[in-house]
C-alpha positions in Angstrom: 15.9 127.4 97.6 18.4 129.5 95.9 19.8 128.8 92.7 23.1 129.8 90.6 23.9 128.6 87.1 27.3 127.1 86.8 29.3 128.1 83.7 31.6 125.9 82.9 34.7 125.8 80.5 33.5 128.1 78.1 36.7 129.3 76.6 37.6 130.1 73.5 40.0 127.3 72.5 37.8 124.5 73.5 34.5 126.2 71.5 36.7 126.0 68.9 38.4 122.8 69.2 35.8 120.7 66.8 32.6 121.5 70.0 29.6 120.2 68.3 27.1 122.7 67.5 28.8 125.5 69.2 26.5 128.3 68.2 23.5 126.5 70.1 25.6 126.0 72.5 26.5 129.8 73.5 23.1 130.2 72.7 21.9 128.2 75.5 24.2 129.3 77.6 23.5 132.9 76.9 19.5 132.5 77.9 20.7 130.9 81.4 23.0 133.7 82.2 20.0 136.5 81.1 17.5 134.2 83.0 19.7 134.2 85.9 20.6 137.9 86.0 16.6 138.3 86.1 16.1 136.3 88.5 18.8 137.7 90.7 20.4 134.3 90.8 24.5 133.9 90.9 26.3 133.6 88.0 29.5 131.7 87.9 32.0 131.0 85.7 33.9 128.3 85.7 37.3 128.6 83.9 39.7 125.4 83.3 43.7 127.2 83.7 45.0 124.6 81.5 42.6 125.4 78.6 45.5 127.1 75.6 46.2 128.5 73.5 43.2 130.5 74.0 42.0 130.3 77.7 39.8 133.3 77.7 35.9 132.9 77.5 34.1 133.2 74.2 33.6 136.7 73.5 30.1 136.8 73.5 30.0 135.4 77.3 31.2 138.7 79.4 31.0 138.3 83.3 30.0 141.3 85.2 30.7 142.6 88.4 29.5 140.4 91.0 29.8 137.4 89.2 31.7 134.7 90.6 34.7 133.6 88.5 36.3 130.1 89.6 39.6 128.8 88.2 40.0 125.4 88.5 42.6 122.9 87.7 40.8 119.5 87.7 37.6 118.6 85.9 35.7 118.9 89.2 35.3 122.4 89.4 35.1 121.8 93.3 38.3 120.1 93.2 40.7 122.5 94.9 39.1 125.3 94.5 36.8 128.2 96.2 33.4 127.4 94.8 31.6 125.5 97.4 32.9 128.5 99.5 31.0 130.5 97.2 28.2 128.9 97.0 27.5 128.7 100.4 28.3 132.6 100.8 25.7 133.2 98.5 22.8 130.6 100.5 22.9 128.6 97.4 21.5 124.7 97.7 20.4 124.6 94.1 22.8 124.5 90.9 22.2 124.9 86.9 25.1 123.1 85.3 25.8 124.5 81.8 29.3 124.2 79.5 32.4 122.4 78.4 32.8 119.2 78.0 29.7 116.9 78.7 31.8 114.2 79.5 34.6 115.2 81.2 34.3 118.8 83.3 30.0 119.3 83.0 29.7 115.7 84.2 32.1 115.6 86.8 30.6 119.0 88.5 27.6 117.7 88.3 28.7 114.3 90.4 30.2 116.7 92.9 27.7 118.9 93.5 25.2 116.3 94.3 27.8 114.9 96.6 28.2 118.3 98.2 24.0 118.0 98.6 23.0 120.5 96.1 20.0 119.9 94.3 21.6 119.7 90.4 19.9 120.8 87.1 21.9 119.7 83.8 20.7 121.9 81.0 20.4 119.1 78.5 21.0 121.6 75.5 23.2 123.6 77.1 26.4 121.5 77.2 28.6 120.1 74.8 31.3 118.1 73.8 33.1 116.6 70.7 33.2 113.6 68.4 34.9 110.9 69.9 36.8 108.0 67.7 33.5 105.6 68.4 31.1 107.8 69.7 29.7 110.9 67.7 29.4 113.7 70.4 25.3 114.0 70.1 25.5 110.6 71.4 28.0 111.4 73.9 25.4 114.2 75.1 22.6 112.0 74.4 24.0 109.5 76.6 25.0 112.1 79.5 21.2 113.7 79.7 20.0 109.6 79.8 21.8 108.4 82.3 22.8 111.3 84.7 19.3 110.9 86.4 20.0 107.4 86.9 23.2 108.1 88.8 22.1 108.3 93.0 24.9 110.0 94.7 24.4 110.1 98.3 20.3 109.6 97.9 20.7 112.3 95.3 19.2 112.5 91.6 20.2 115.3 88.9 17.5 116.3 87.2 17.8 116.9 83.3 15.7 119.3 81.6 15.9 121.8 78.3 17.5 125.5 79.2 14.1 126.7 78.4 12.4 124.8 81.4 14.9 125.3 84.1 13.4 128.3 86.3 15.6 129.9 88.4 13.1 131.4 91.1 
């Protein structure tokens, strides 16, 4: 099984926009990135072209030669992008998803990957969002981590586990 790490929307404006526990988030994403590189697994950076005024990746997150970079304009990282073709070209059948925002792009990307036949792992402590009017970011994240594995899409279910427990080999 070949695994890729999908790093979703870790862009400066989003991280600085009241994201819950941004330092923890960046630390966990960096951990997954290092693990992927160590295992020889593809790292794919997904960036939302709608983000502003600072659309660049957080300065601590730096793609290297050979990484995939996918630009999107939808919550679903597969919609209208080359992500599916890139994963196929790399022989990937399992994705580990991390990044922003838990209840938008991370959720939509996990569900789309399941629909497309990928095994999906959501790194439970490597995604975040911001507080809502009636729900704290911590509650949104907890709900996502609890609910996602309960949803069957075309007979497939995502796994949710801490970044430290994810195996990329």
